[in-house]
N, C-alpha and C positions, 0 to 999 in steps of 0.2 A: 062824928065829929073828927074822924077818922080822913074824912076827903078835908076836912077843913086843914087836918095837922099836915099832910100832903099836898098841897099849894103851898101854903107855908115853908115846907120845904125845900120847893120847886124853886121859889122868888126867894130862897137864898141861896142856890146853884145857880144863880141867872147876873144876882149879884155876885158874887164870889167871881163869874164866868169874867163879867164886866169889868170888875178890878183889877182881876187878871191880866185883860185886854189893854187896858191904859196901861198896866207897868212894863207891861211888855214892849208894846207901841211906844214907852218911852227911852227902856231899852235900848230899841233898835236907833230912836234917833244920837242919842248921846253916848250910850255905855257900850256897847261889844265892839269891839278894833278889829274882828274877822275883816280881810279882808273880802271876803269871798259872798260878805252879806250888801248886796247893795239896796236899792231903791225898794225893798220888802213891805209890803202892809199885810198889818194882822185881819182878817176879817171876820171873825167868829172864834165865839173860844166856846167846846161843851165838857159839858162837865158831866163825868158819870155819878150812879147814882147814890156812888157814898162817900162823893166831893174826894176819892184818893188819884181820879186818871183826869187831865185836861188834856183836850185836843184841841191844839191852836192848830187855827186855819191859815193859813197866807196867799196872798197873791202877789205878784211880779210878771213884768211885762219885758217878753222876751221870748229866747228860743227853751227850746226842753233841756240846752244846756246850762244856759243864764237860771231854771229851775232847781237842777239838780246841782249844781256850786249855791247855793240860794241854802237851797237843803240839807248840804253836808256843813254848811259854816252855822245854820241854826243847832245844829245835832251836835256839833262841836260844840257850843257855847253853852246848851241844857243846864251844867251843872250850876255856872255861871249864873243862869239865869234863875236859876229855882231858889239860888242862896239869894238875891235880892230882894226876890217877893218876897222870904222867909222875913229878912232884915225889912222890907218896905210897909209890909203889912203885919197885921195882927193875929194872923191865919194860925191858930192851933197846929195845924197839920198842913204841909205846902205839897199838895198834888205832882204828882209825876208828871210832867209835860211829854207830849209825842204831837212833833209837829208834820203838819199835812197840806199840800199844795190845795185854794181852792181854785177850781176852773171857772167859776158864775164871772167872775172881774171877765176875765178874758172874755167869755163867749157873748156878755153881753156887749165888748168893745164889736164886740166881732159883727152881732145884730144891728147893732147900730150901722157899721163900716155900709153892709146889706144894705137901711133903710133909704139910706141915701143915694148907693147908686143906682138904686130904685126909683126916686127922686128925682137921680139927674138923666135915666131915661125919657122916662113920664114927660118932663120938660123938655126935653132933644125933640120927642115926637109933637110934643102940641107945640113947639115954635116951626115944623116942618109945616 
């Protein structure tokens, strides 16, 4: 019985995380006017076990400086984002938000470029 209840709890955390991801993504498109926030993609949201803390992972293409500038803009808009989530959802408690850079998209892009380069080199060798 406990395992089943625990499973339902995790499903709720997942649903709330998806809801927060959707709402924050929407706000980035239409609501946040901070010029430091550019083309940011929300990749995932992880909630703490008690649903009180949401780690919002984001990616942005560019340099370390671009990442830092976007993170500063997101942190500056954190209060607005939390208030908007409260208005737009029916959550009893809106979790605190922590923004974290997600390097996985950048890493995947790097791997893709390496594979393309290897394929180019192999074609060049085959043509010779």
